[in-house]
Biopython code that builds the backbone (N, CA, C, O; Angstrom):
import numpy as np
from Bio.PDB.StructureBuilder import StructureBuilder

atoms = [
    (1, "MET", "N", (39.362, 11.724, 0.950)),
    (1, "MET", "CA", (40.770, 11.953, 0.839)),
    (1, "MET", "C", (41.580, 10.895, 1.813)),
    (1, "MET", "O", (42.672, 10.427, 1.490)),
    (2, "GLU", "N", (41.003, 10.626, 2.865)),
    (2, "GLU", "CA", (41.848, 9.678, 3.791)),
    (2, "GLU", "C", (42.059, 8.295, 2.954)),
    (2, "GLU", "O", (43.135, 7.699, 3.016)),
    (3, "GLU", "N", (41.131, 7.891, 2.284)),
    (3, "GLU", "CA", (41.321, 6.590, 1.399)),
    (3, "GLU", "C", (42.282, 6.767, 0.434)),
    (3, "GLU", "O", (43.017, 5.811, 0.187)),
    (4, "SER", "N", (42.440, 7.932, -0.237)),
    (4, "SER", "CA", (43.424, 8.223, -1.149)),
    (4, "SER", "C", (44.761, 8.173, -0.495)),
    (4, "SER", "O", (45.725, 7.613, -1.017)),
    (5, "ARG", "N", (44.792, 8.742, 0.604)),
    (5, "ARG", "CA", (46.078, 8.932, 1.409)),
    (5, "ARG", "C", (46.628, 7.508, 1.752)),
    (5, "ARG", "O", (47.831, 7.259, 1.670)),
    (6, "LYS", "N", (45.666, 6.553, 2.153)),
    (6, "LYS", "CA", (46.056, 5.228, 2.494)),
    (6, "LYS", "C", (46.666, 4.550, 1.298)),
    (6, "LYS", "O", (47.749, 3.970, 1.386)),
    (7, "GLN", "N", (45.932, 4.626, 0.110)),
    (7, "GLN", "CA", (46.470, 4.117, -1.107)),
    (7, "GLN", "C", (47.809, 4.625, -1.397)),
    (7, "GLN", "O", (48.719, 3.859, -1.715)),
    (8, "PHE", "N", (47.967, 5.921, -1.296)),
    (8, "PHE", "CA", (49.284, 6.416, -1.637)),
    (8, "PHE", "C", (50.432, 5.883, -0.731)),
    (8, "PHE", "O", (51.539, 5.573, -1.171)),
    (9, "GLU", "N", (50.083, 5.810, 0.503)),
    (9, "GLU", "CA", (51.247, 5.310, 1.476)),
    (9, "GLU", "C", (51.455, 3.889, 1.219)),
    (9, "GLU", "O", (52.586, 3.420, 1.353)),
    (10, "ALA", "N", (50.406, 3.111, 0.838)),
    (10, "ALA", "CA", (50.673, 1.701, 0.451)),
    (10, "ALA", "C", (51.513, 1.648, -0.833)),
    (10, "ALA", "O", (52.470, 0.877, -0.907)),
    (11, "TRP", "N", (51.185, 2.416, -1.790)),
    (11, "TRP", "CA", (52.037, 2.476, -3.098)),
    (11, "TRP", "C", (53.478, 2.884, -2.764)),
    (11, "TRP", "O", (54.432, 2.236, -3.192)),
    (12, "ILE", "N", (53.614, 3.944, -2.010)),
    (12, "ILE", "CA", (55.042, 4.529, -1.917)),
    (12, "ILE", "C", (55.896, 3.542, -1.044)),
    (12, "ILE", "O", (57.103, 3.451, -1.264)),
    (13, "THR", "N", (55.314, 2.827, -0.092)),
    (13, "THR", "CA", (56.176, 1.885, 0.743)),
    (13, "THR", "C", (56.487, 0.640, -0.239)),
    (13, "THR", "O", (57.519, -0.024, -0.134)),
    (14, "GLU", "N", (55.523, 0.404, -1.168)),
    (14, "GLU", "CA", (55.977, -0.677, -2.065)),
    (14, "GLU", "C", (57.060, -0.318, -3.049)),
    (14, "GLU", "O", (57.972, -1.083, -3.363)),
    (15, "TRP", "N", (56.887, 0.937, -3.524)),
    (15, "TRP", "CA", (57.776, 1.479, -4.588)),
    (15, "TRP", "C", (59.230, 1.883, -3.910)),
    (15, "TRP", "O", (60.298, 1.627, -4.467)),
    (16, "TRP", "N", (59.137, 2.471, -2.780)),
    (16, "TRP", "CA", (60.310, 2.868, -2.058)),
    (16, "TRP", "C", (60.389, 2.210, -0.611)),
    (16, "TRP", "O", (60.055, 2.814, 0.408)),
    (17, "PRO", "N", (60.822, 1.032, -0.633)),
    (17, "PRO", "CA", (60.776, 0.149, 0.674)),
    (17, "PRO", "C", (61.472, 0.814, 1.809)),
    (17, "PRO", "O", (61.049, 0.615, 2.948)),
    (18, "GLN", "N", (62.551, 1.622, 1.597)),
    (18, "GLN", "CA", (63.106, 2.258, 2.758)),
    (18, "GLN", "C", (62.302, 3.154, 3.618)),
    (18, "GLN", "O", (62.683, 3.496, 4.737)),
    (19, "VAL", "N", (61.141, 3.545, 3.061)),
    (19, "VAL", "CA", (60.343, 4.563, 3.801)),
    (19, "VAL", "C", (59.351, 3.746, 4.746)),
    (19, "VAL", "O", (58.737, 4.361, 5.617)),
    (20, "LYS", "N", (59.194, 2.462, 4.599)),
    (20, "LYS", "CA", (58.341, 1.714, 5.319)),
    (20, "LYS", "C", (58.638, 1.874, 6.819)),
    (20, "LYS", "O", (59.773, 1.696, 7.261)),
    (21, "GLY", "N", (57.636, 2.200, 7.558)),
    (21, "GLY", "CA", (57.767, 2.461, 9.034)),
    (21, "GLY", "C", (58.359, 3.817, 9.349)),
    (21, "GLY", "O", (58.417, 4.199, 10.518)),
    (22, "ASN", "N", (58.804, 4.563, 8.336)),
    (22, "ASN", "CA", (59.309, 5.952, 8.625)),
    (22, "ASN", "C", (58.547, 7.060, 7.971)),
    (22, "ASN", "O", (59.109, 8.108, 7.656)),
    (23, "ILE", "N", (57.243, 6.837, 7.757)),
    (23, "ILE", "CA", (56.391, 7.878, 7.145)),
    (23, "ILE", "C", (56.049, 8.864, 8.220)),
    (23, "ILE", "O", (55.375, 8.495, 9.181)),
    (24, "CYS", "N", (56.470, 10.085, 8.113)),
    (24, "CYS", "CA", (56.221, 11.127, 9.078)),
    (24, "CYS", "C", (55.353, 12.290, 8.444)),
    (24, "CYS", "O", (55.765, 12.960, 7.497)),
    (25, "ARG", "N", (54.254, 12.457, 8.976)),
    (25, "ARG", "CA", (53.338, 13.490, 8.508)),
    (25, "ARG", "C", (53.658, 14.770, 9.154)),
    (25, "ARG", "O", (54.082, 14.757, 10.310)),
    (26, "ASP", "N", (53.490, 15.918, 8.492)),
    (26, "ASP", "CA", (53.702, 17.281, 8.988)),
    (26, "ASP", "C", (52.376, 18.039, 8.715)),
    (26, "ASP", "O", (52.368, 18.867, 7.804)),
    (27, "GLY", "N", (51.289, 17.819, 9.420)),
    (27, "GLY", "CA", (50.063, 18.362, 9.151)),
    (27, "GLY", "C", (49.433, 17.495, 8.003)),
    (27, "GLY", "O", (49.241, 16.285, 8.129)),
    (28, "ASP", "N", (49.119, 18.235, 6.836)),
    (28, "ASP", "CA", (48.642, 17.502, 5.758)),
    (28, "ASP", "C", (49.719, 17.100, 4.718)),
    (28, "ASP", "O", (49.418, 16.490, 3.692)),
    (29, "SER", "N", (50.980, 17.464, 5.022)),
    (29, "SER", "CA", (52.128, 17.183, 4.171)),
    (29, "SER", "C", (52.929, 16.082, 4.901)),
    (29, "SER", "O", (52.536, 15.573, 5.951)),
    (30, "TYR", "N", (54.133, 15.733, 4.246)),
    (30, "TYR", "CA", (55.039, 14.842, 4.769)),
    (30, "TYR", "C", (56.340, 15.596, 5.063)),
    (30, "TYR", "O", (56.727, 16.517, 4.344)),
    (31, "SER", "N", (56.958, 15.194, 6.084)),
    (31, "SER", "CA", (58.252, 15.830, 6.415)),
    (31, "SER", "C", (59.424, 15.551, 5.497)),
    (31, "SER", "O", (60.426, 16.265, 5.545)),
    (32, "ASN", "N", (59.317, 14.490, 4.631)),
    (32, "ASN", "CA", (60.252, 14.191, 3.617)),
    (32, "ASN", "C", (59.884, 14.909, 2.378)),
    (32, "ASN", "O", (58.750, 14.738, 1.932)),
    (33, "HIS", "N", (60.736, 15.715, 1.754)),
    (33, "HIS", "CA", (60.366, 16.482, 0.605)),
    (33, "HIS", "C", (60.005, 15.629, -0.576)),
    (33, "HIS", "O", (59.034, 15.944, -1.264)),
    (34, "PHE", "N", (60.770, 14.503, -0.872)),
    (34, "PHE", "CA", (60.407, 13.640, -1.981)),
    (34, "PHE", "C", (58.996, 13.096, -1.737)),
    (34, "PHE", "O", (58.203, 13.101, -2.679)),
    (35, "MET", "N", (58.653, 12.659, -0.622)),
    (35, "MET", "CA", (57.372, 12.121, -0.349)),
    (35, "MET", "C", (56.269, 13.226, -0.538)),
    (35, "MET", "O", (55.193, 12.951, -1.069)),
    (36, "ASN", "N", (56.550, 14.380, -0.124)),
    (36, "ASN", "CA", (55.649, 15.427, -0.372)),
    (36, "ASN", "C", (55.421, 15.698, -1.820)),
    (36, "ASN", "O", (54.275, 15.815, -2.256)),
    (37, "TYR", "N", (56.480, 15.803, -2.584)),
    (37, "TYR", "CA", (56.240, 15.896, -4.026)),
    (37, "TYR", "C", (55.518, 14.731, -4.652)),
    (37, "TYR", "O", (54.695, 14.999, -5.528)),
    (38, "ALA", "N", (55.699, 13.586, -4.350)),
    (38, "ALA", "CA", (55.100, 12.416, -4.734)),
    (38, "ALA", "C", (53.619, 12.545, -4.316)),
    (38, "ALA", "O", (52.754, 12.264, -5.145)),
    (39, "TRP", "N", (53.262, 12.976, -3.007)),
    (39, "TRP", "CA", (51.964, 13.061, -2.616)),
    (39, "TRP", "C", (51.229, 14.251, -3.382)),
    (39, "TRP", "O", (50.041, 14.105, -3.671)),
    (40, "GLU", "N", (51.854, 15.344, -3.696)),
    (40, "GLU", "CA", (51.255, 16.361, -4.488)),
    (40, "GLU", "C", (50.884, 15.833, -5.913)),
    (40, "GLU", "O", (49.808, 16.112, -6.443)),
    (41, "GLY", "N", (51.798, 15.088, -6.473)),
    (41, "GLY", "CA", (51.467, 14.491, -7.764)),
    (41, "GLY", "C", (50.437, 13.462, -7.713)),
    (41, "GLY", "O", (49.704, 13.325, -8.692)),
    (42, "TRP", "N", (50.291, 12.688, -6.640)),
    (42, "TRP", "CA", (49.243, 11.610, -6.432)),
    (42, "TRP", "C", (47.919, 12.418, -6.463)),
    (42, "TRP", "O", (47.010, 12.085, -7.223)),
    (43, "GLN", "N", (47.816, 13.493, -5.622)),
    (43, "GLN", "CA", (46.593, 14.240, -5.500)),
    (43, "GLN", "C", (46.182, 14.874, -6.829)),
    (43, "GLN", "O", (44.992, 14.874, -7.144)),
    (44, "ALA", "N", (47.135, 15.429, -7.646)),
    (44, "ALA", "CA", (46.893, 16.097, -8.829)),
    (44, "ALA", "C", (46.287, 14.903, -9.792)),
    (44, "ALA", "O", (45.256, 15.128, -10.426)),
    (45, "SER", "N", (46.847, 13.830, -9.870)),
    (45, "SER", "CA", (46.494, 12.857, -10.734)),
    (45, "SER", "C", (45.069, 12.336, -10.473)),
    (45, "SER", "O", (44.376, 11.918, -11.401)),
    (46, "ARG", "N", (44.652, 12.365, -9.225)),
    (46, "ARG", "CA", (43.212, 12.031, -8.780)),
    (46, "ARG", "C", (42.298, 13.044, -9.236)),
    (46, "ARG", "O", (41.222, 12.734, -9.747)),
    (47, "ARG", "N", (42.716, 14.399, -9.061)),
    (47, "ARG", "CA", (41.832, 15.493, -9.452)),
    (47, "ARG", "C", (41.534, 15.495, -10.873)),
    (47, "ARG", "O", (40.453, 15.916, -11.285)),
    (48, "ALA", "N", (42.556, 14.989, -11.742)),
    (48, "ALA", "CA", (42.413, 14.995, -13.194)),
    (48, "ALA", "C", (41.443, 13.953, -13.788)),
    (48, "ALA", "O", (41.098, 13.967, -14.969)),
    (49, "ILE", "N", (41.040, 13.067, -12.897)),
    (49, "ILE", "CA", (40.080, 12.024, -13.391)),
    (49, "ILE", "C", (38.703, 12.559, -13.595)),
    (49, "ILE", "O", (38.130, 13.119, -12.660)),
    (50, "ALA", "N", (38.157, 12.425, -14.722)),
    (50, "ALA", "CA", (36.750, 12.803, -14.971)),
    (50, "ALA", "C", (36.169, 11.746, -15.795)),
    (50, "ALA", "O", (36.729, 11.365, -16.823)),
    (51, "VAL", "N", (35.016, 11.239, -15.360)),
    (51, "VAL", "CA", (34.265, 10.173, -16.116)),
    (51, "VAL", "C", (32.905, 10.750, -16.655)),
    (51, "VAL", "O", (32.025, 11.278, -15.975)),
    (52, "ASN", "N", (32.909, 10.541, -18.025)),
    (52, "ASN", "CA", (31.714, 11.081, -18.599)),
    (52, "ASN", "C", (30.712, 9.925, -18.601)),
    (52, "ASN", "O", (30.966, 8.871, -19.184)),
    (53, "LEU", "N", (29.561, 10.139, -17.935)),
    (53, "LEU", "CA", (28.519, 9.142, -17.719)),
    (53, "LEU", "C", (27.449, 9.102, -18.770)),
    (53, "LEU", "O", (26.558, 8.253, -18.788)),
    (54, "GLY", "N", (27.606, 10.186, -19.752)),
    (54, "GLY", "CA", (26.616, 10.181, -20.842)),
    (54, "GLY", "C", (25.330, 10.830, -20.317)),
    (54, "GLY", "O", (25.282, 11.360, -19.207)),
    (55, "LYS", "N", (24.242, 10.763, -21.200)),
    (55, "LYS", "CA", (22.997, 11.314, -20.801)),
    (55, "LYS", "C", (22.268, 10.520, -19.766)),
    (55, "LYS", "O", (22.155, 9.296, -19.840)),
    (56, "PRO", "N", (21.754, 11.284, -18.751)),
    (56, "PRO", "CA", (20.991, 10.485, -17.633)),
    (56, "PRO", "C", (19.541, 10.177, -18.233)),
    (56, "PRO", "O", (19.070, 10.756, -19.212)),
    (57, "ILE", "N", (18.921, 9.196, -17.509)),
    (57, "ILE", "CA", (17.559, 8.871, -17.723)),
    (57, "ILE", "C", (16.810, 9.520, -16.574)),
    (57, "ILE", "O", (17.404, 9.759, -15.523)),
    (58, "TYR", "N", (15.516, 9.815, -16.736)),
    (58, "TYR", "CA", (14.781, 10.398, -15.612)),
    (58, "TYR", "C", (13.881, 9.347, -14.978)),
    (58, "TYR", "O", (13.154, 8.622, -15.657)),
    (59, "VAL", "N", (13.956, 9.290, -13.682)),
    (59, "VAL", "CA", (13.168, 8.176, -13.000)),
    (59, "VAL", "C", (12.400, 9.020, -11.837)),
    (59, "VAL", "O", (12.875, 10.030, -11.319)),
    (60, "LYS", "N", (11.287, 8.515, -11.548)),
    (60, "LYS", "CA", (10.362, 9.033, -10.428)),
    (60, "LYS", "C", (10.911, 8.457, -9.167)),
    (60, "LYS", "O", (11.129, 7.250, -9.061)),
    (61, "TYR", "N", (11.141, 9.336, -8.186)),
    (61, "TYR", "CA", (11.629, 9.002, -6.877)),
    (61, "TYR", "C", (10.985, 9.772, -5.856)),
    (61, "TYR", "O", (11.240, 10.976, -5.816)),
    (62, "ASN", "N", (10.151, 9.249, -4.980)),
    (62, "ASN", "CA", (9.511, 10.042, -3.898)),
    (62, "ASN", "C", (8.621, 11.075, -4.571)),
    (62, "ASN", "O", (8.502, 12.177, -4.036)),
    (63, "GLY", "N", (7.963, 10.788, -5.753)),
    (63, "GLY", "CA", (7.132, 11.839, -6.377)),
    (63, "GLY", "C", (7.807, 12.699, -7.209)),
    (63, "GLY", "O", (7.099, 13.390, -7.941)),
    (64, "ASP", "N", (9.147, 12.846, -7.291)),
    (64, "ASP", "CA", (9.987, 13.794, -8.080)),
    (64, "ASP", "C", (10.661, 12.953, -9.182)),
    (64, "ASP", "O", (10.944, 11.764, -9.034)),
    (65, "PHE", "N", (10.891, 13.652, -10.275)),
    (65, "PHE", "CA", (11.785, 13.017, -11.300)),
    (65, "PHE", "C", (13.193, 13.447, -11.072)),
    (65, "PHE", "O", (13.413, 14.644, -10.888)),
    (66, "ILE", "N", (14.164, 12.585, -11.067)),
    (66, "ILE", "CA", (15.533, 12.785, -10.782)),
    (66, "ILE", "C", (16.298, 12.190, -11.930)),
    (66, "ILE", "O", (15.813, 11.332, -12.668)),
    (67, "HIS", "N", (17.564, 12.697, -12.058)),
    (67, "HIS", "CA", (18.523, 12.109, -13.031)),
    (67, "HIS", "C", (19.108, 10.850, -12.455)),
    (67, "HIS", "O", (19.409, 10.772, -11.264)),
    (68, "ALA", "N", (19.265, 9.872, -13.303)),
    (68, "ALA", "CA", (19.809, 8.606, -12.906)),
    (68, "ALA", "C", (20.496, 7.997, -14.072)),
    (68, "ALA", "O", (20.125, 8.225, -15.223)),
    (69, "TRP", "N", (21.573, 7.164, -13.756)),
    (69, "TRP", "CA", (22.339, 6.527, -14.740)),
    (69, "TRP", "C", (22.264, 4.907, -14.466)),
    (69, "TRP", "O", (22.552, 4.440, -13.364)),
    (70, "PRO", "N", (21.891, 4.183, -15.461)),
    (70, "PRO", "CA", (21.860, 2.826, -15.229)),
    (70, "PRO", "C", (23.334, 2.297, -14.786)),
    (70, "PRO", "O", (24.375, 2.704, -15.302)),
    (71, "ALA", "N", (23.269, 1.442, -13.874)),
    (71, "ALA", "CA", (24.534, 0.834, -13.311)),
    (71, "ALA", "C", (25.462, 0.381, -14.412)),
    (71, "ALA", "O", (26.631, 0.768, -14.437)),
    (72, "TYR", "N", (24.968, -0.422, -15.310)),
    (72, "TYR", "CA", (25.699, -0.912, -16.416)),
    (72, "TYR", "C", (26.451, 0.107, -17.092)),
    (72, "TYR", "O", (27.655, -0.054, -17.293)),
    (73, "ASN", "N", (25.777, 1.262, -17.502)),
    (73, "ASN", "CA", (26.391, 2.365, -18.242)),
    (73, "ASN", "C", (27.520, 2.939, -17.446)),
    (73, "ASN", "O", (28.562, 3.286, -18.003)),
    (74, "VAL", "N", (27.325, 3.056, -16.054)),
    (74, "VAL", "CA", (28.234, 3.763, -15.252)),
    (74, "VAL", "C", (29.487, 2.827, -15.194)),
    (74, "VAL", "O", (30.602, 3.337, -15.306)),
    (75, "ASP", "N", (29.350, 1.521, -15.030)),
    (75, "ASP", "CA", (30.447, 0.552, -15.099)),
    (75, "ASP", "C", (31.283, 0.682, -16.274)),
    (75, "ASP", "O", (32.508, 0.788, -16.223)),
    (76, "ILE", "N", (30.491, 0.672, -17.489)),
    (76, "ILE", "CA", (31.304, 0.859, -18.772)),
    (76, "ILE", "C", (32.131, 2.180, -18.687)),
    (76, "ILE", "O", (33.341, 2.220, -18.913)),
    (77, "ALA", "N", (31.419, 3.186, -18.364)),
    (77, "ALA", "CA", (32.116, 4.564, -18.432)),
    (77, "ALA", "C", (33.466, 4.654, -17.540)),
    (77, "ALA", "O", (34.491, 5.249, -17.873)),
    (78, "ILE", "N", (33.262, 3.979, -16.405)),
    (78, "ILE", "CA", (34.365, 4.003, -15.432)),
    (78, "ILE", "C", (35.538, 3.173, -16.022)),
    (78, "ILE", "O", (36.677, 3.640, -16.042)),
    (79, "ARG", "N", (35.263, 2.003, -16.478)),
    (79, "ARG", "CA", (36.336, 1.127, -17.147)),
    (79, "ARG", "C", (36.901, 1.796, -18.380)),
    (79, "ARG", "O", (38.091, 1.670, -18.669)),
    (80, "ALA", "N", (36.050, 2.512, -19.115)),
    (80, "ALA", "CA", (36.520, 3.155, -20.409)),
    (80, "ALA", "C", (37.656, 4.261, -20.036)),
    (80, "ALA", "O", (38.577, 4.571, -20.791)),
    (81, "ALA", "N", (37.446, 4.768, -18.820)),
    (81, "ALA", "CA", (38.377, 5.876, -18.339)),
    (81, "ALA", "C", (39.684, 5.257, -17.766)),
    (81, "ALA", "O", (40.564, 5.938, -17.239)),
    (82, "GLY", "N", (39.734, 3.967, -17.909)),
    (82, "GLY", "CA", (40.978, 3.219, -17.379)),
    (82, "GLY", "C", (40.992, 2.947, -15.913)),
    (82, "GLY", "O", (42.029, 2.559, -15.375)),
    (83, "LEU", "N", (39.848, 3.139, -15.215)),
    (83, "LEU", "CA", (39.748, 2.926, -13.855)),
    (83, "LEU", "C", (39.177, 1.473, -13.607)),
    (83, "LEU", "O", (38.580, 0.898, -14.518)),
    (84, "ARG", "N", (39.354, 0.905, -12.427)),
    (84, "ARG", "CA", (38.825, -0.428, -12.163)),
    (84, "ARG", "C", (37.625, -0.140, -11.212)),
    (84, "ARG", "O", (37.513, 0.869, -10.516)),
    (85, "VAL", "N", (36.744, -1.176, -11.286)),
    (85, "VAL", "CA", (35.413, -1.067, -10.512)),
    (85, "VAL", "C", (35.633, -2.185, -9.441)),
    (85, "VAL", "O", (35.927, -3.336, -9.764)),
    (86, "LYS", "N", (35.484, -1.802, -8.230)),
    (86, "LYS", "CA", (35.600, -2.826, -7.164)),
    (86, "LYS", "C", (34.388, -3.842, -7.195)),
    (86, "LYS", "O", (33.220, -3.457, -7.254)),
    (87, "GLU", "N", (34.727, -5.042, -7.153)),
    (87, "GLU", "CA", (33.631, -6.003, -7.242)),
    (87, "GLU", "C", (33.149, -6.257, -5.892)),
    (87, "GLU", "O", (33.962, -6.123, -4.978)),
    (88, "LYS", "N", (31.801, -6.647, -5.590)),
    (88, "LYS", "CA", (31.279, -6.725, -4.276)),
    (88, "LYS", "C", (31.905, -7.958, -3.618)),
    (88, "LYS", "O", (31.613, -8.254, -2.459)),
]
sb = StructureBuilder()
sb.init_structure("model")
sb.init_model(0)
sb.init_chain("A")
sb.init_seg("    ")
for serial, (resi, resn, name, xyz) in enumerate(atoms, 1):
    if name == "N":
        sb.init_residue(resn, " ", resi, " ")
    sb.init_atom(name, np.array(xyz, "f"), 0.0, 1.0, " ", f" {name:<3s}", serial, name[0])
structure = sb.get_structure()
């Protein structure tokens, strides 16, 4: 959640420059009502993201079979959802 909040604050200060240096948190919320509404919307948009990874394959790990997804398939699924994948 903290990474999402950092991204939100970076976005809001770019979109609304007057708030730069004036971000005041009130617990988990913001003291500015507009920022609070924007933050609620930001969180809701993140909760709505769901990526379908397809059927897993089974691999043996420490003597047990576990579900796994090939990295290539995961990359494609994430990009198909309109998200970007951070490069190393």
